[in-house]
C-alpha positions as CSV (number, residue, x, y, z in Angstrom):
1,M,30.4,-46.5,219.5
2,T,27.7,-45.8,222.1
3,D,24.2,-47.2,222.4
4,D,22.7,-43.7,222.2
5,A,24.3,-42.9,218.8
6,P,21.7,-41.6,216.4
7,P,20.9,-44.0,213.5
8,L,22.1,-43.2,210.0
9,D,19.7,-41.1,208.1
10,G,18.3,-42.2,204.7
11,E,20.9,-40.2,202.7
12,Q,23.8,-41.7,204.8
13,L,22.4,-45.2,204.4
14,G,22.0,-44.8,200.7
15,A,25.6,-43.5,200.3
16,Y,26.9,-46.3,202.5
17,F,25.1,-49.1,200.7
18,A,26.0,-47.6,197.2
19,L,29.7,-47.4,198.2
20,M,29.8,-51.0,199.5
21,E,28.0,-52.3,196.5
22,V,30.2,-50.4,194.0
23,G,33.3,-51.8,195.9
24,S,32.0,-55.3,195.8
25,L,31.0,-55.2,192.1
26,L,34.3,-53.7,191.1
27,Q,36.4,-56.1,193.2
28,H,34.4,-59.1,191.8
29,A,35.0,-57.9,188.2
30,V,38.7,-57.2,188.8
31,E,39.2,-60.6,190.5
32,Q,37.6,-62.4,187.5
33,Q,39.8,-60.5,185.0
34,L,43.0,-61.1,187.1
35,R,42.2,-64.9,187.5
36,A,41.5,-65.3,183.8
37,S,44.5,-63.4,182.5
38,G,47.1,-64.1,185.1
39,D,45.8,-66.6,187.6
40,L,46.2,-64.0,190.3
41,S,44.0,-62.9,193.3
42,W,43.4,-59.2,193.9
43,V,45.8,-59.2,196.8
44,Q,48.5,-61.0,194.7
45,F,48.1,-58.4,192.0
46,Q,48.4,-55.5,194.5
47,L,51.6,-57.0,195.8
48,L,53.1,-57.5,192.4
49,A,52.0,-54.0,191.1
50,R,53.4,-52.3,194.2
51,L,56.7,-54.1,193.9
52,A,56.9,-53.3,190.1
53,D,56.6,-49.6,191.0
54,A,59.0,-49.7,194.0
55,P,62.6,-48.6,193.7
56,R,64.7,-51.7,192.8
57,G,61.4,-53.7,192.8
58,S,61.7,-54.4,196.6
59,R,59.7,-53.6,199.7
60,R,59.5,-54.9,203.2
61,M,56.6,-57.3,203.9
62,T,55.3,-55.2,206.8
63,D,55.2,-52.1,204.6
64,L,53.3,-54.0,201.9
65,A,50.8,-55.3,204.5
66,D,50.3,-51.8,205.7
67,D,49.7,-50.5,202.2
68,V,47.2,-53.1,201.1
69,V,45.5,-53.3,204.5
70,Y,46.0,-57.1,204.7
71,S,47.0,-59.1,207.7
72,R,50.6,-59.9,208.0
73,S,50.0,-63.6,208.2
74,G,47.6,-63.5,205.2
75,L,50.2,-61.6,203.3
76,T,52.9,-64.1,204.2
77,Y,50.7,-66.8,202.8
78,Q,50.1,-64.9,199.5
79,A,53.8,-64.0,199.2
80,G,54.6,-67.7,199.7
81,L,52.3,-68.6,196.7
82,L,54.0,-65.9,194.6
83,D,57.4,-67.1,195.7
84,K,56.6,-70.7,194.8
85,A,55.4,-69.5,191.4
86,G,58.7,-67.6,190.8
87,L,57.1,-64.2,190.7
88,I,58.9,-62.8,193.8
89,T,61.8,-63.7,196.0
90,R,61.9,-63.3,199.8
91,Q,64.9,-62.7,201.9
92,P,65.8,-61.3,205.4
93,S,66.0,-57.6,205.4
94,T,69.6,-56.2,205.5
95,D,68.6,-53.4,207.9
96,D,66.3,-55.3,210.2
97,E,66.7,-59.0,210.9
98,R,63.0,-59.2,212.0
99,S,61.8,-58.1,208.6
100,T,61.6,-59.8,205.2
101,T,62.3,-58.0,202.0
102,V,60.2,-59.0,199.0
103,T,61.5,-58.5,195.4
104,I,59.6,-58.9,192.2
105,T,61.3,-61.2,189.6
106,G,61.4,-60.8,185.8
107,A,58.6,-63.4,185.6
108,G,56.6,-61.3,188.1
109,R,57.1,-58.2,186.0
110,A,55.9,-60.2,182.9
111,V,52.7,-61.2,184.7
112,V,52.0,-57.6,185.7
113,A,52.6,-56.5,182.1
114,R,50.2,-59.2,180.8
115,V,47.3,-58.5,183.2
116,L,47.6,-54.8,183.5
117,P,45.9,-53.8,180.1
118,G,42.8,-55.9,181.0
119,H,42.8,-54.6,184.5
120,V,42.8,-51.0,183.3
121,D,40.0,-51.8,180.8
122,V,37.8,-53.3,183.6
123,V,38.4,-50.3,185.9
124,R,37.9,-47.8,183.2
125,Q,34.7,-49.4,181.9
126,L,33.1,-50.0,185.3
127,L,34.3,-47.1,187.3
128,F,35.4,-44.2,185.1
129,D,33.3,-44.4,182.0
130,P,30.1,-43.3,183.7
131,L,31.8,-40.3,185.3
132,S,32.5,-36.8,183.9
133,R,35.8,-35.1,184.5
134,H,34.1,-33.1,187.2
135,D,32.6,-36.2,188.8
136,L,36.1,-37.8,188.7
137,G,37.6,-34.9,190.5
138,T,34.9,-34.9,193.1
139,L,35.1,-38.6,193.7
140,G,38.8,-38.5,194.0
141,S,38.7,-35.6,196.5
142,V,35.9,-37.2,198.6
143,L,37.5,-40.7,198.7
144,T,40.9,-39.2,199.5
145,R,39.5,-37.3,202.4
146,V,37.6,-40.4,203.8
147,R,40.7,-42.6,203.3
148,D,42.9,-40.1,205.1
149,H,40.4,-40.0,208.0
150,M,40.3,-43.8,208.2
151,R,44.1,-44.1,208.0
152,A,44.4,-41.7,211.0
153,A,43.1,-44.6,213.1
154,P,44.0,-47.6,210.9
155,P,42.9,-51.2,211.4
156,R,45.5,-53.4,213.0
157,S,46.7,-54.8,209.7
158,A,47.5,-51.3,208.5
159,K,49.1,-50.0,211.7
160,P,52.8,-49.5,211.4
161,R,54.6,-52.2,213.4
162,S,55.9,-50.8,216.7
163,R,59.7,-50.8,216.9
164,T,60.5,-52.4,220.2
165,K,64.0,-52.2,221.6
166,P,65.7,-55.5,222.3
167,R,65.6,-56.5,225.9
168,P,69.0,-56.6,227.7
169,E,70.0,-60.1,228.6
């Protein structure tokens, strides 16, 4: 960004602050519900939910970090907590020894099943209830376009890891 960039106008500022506030309020409510019903953080829930939807319940850690836009080291810590709780297992990847594969356990699936109804209720009540079907379509379209624009130049945590060739010895 340059010093001579024009400031945001009133409409842009209003939209920006509204988006940030909605995101914060929704995340706070979701975090409270997840803690109360499953003793999970938002990031832990994202990991478990993505694993529950994955083929064979497994994904590579780097892919999970890229999907949830979370640092790899932070994700490793969160995965360690979930592993210790028996909700996932971690093992070296069979196709890349530098990668770790994470798999949801039966206990992890049970936690997702327990917290999901309350999670859906919170999201529906806070985000979707005040919207018409038309509003929902517009919101989805706008947010998808912005997300795709942002993902075109993702933050470091969301960038795919470069595949470096091993150095000859």
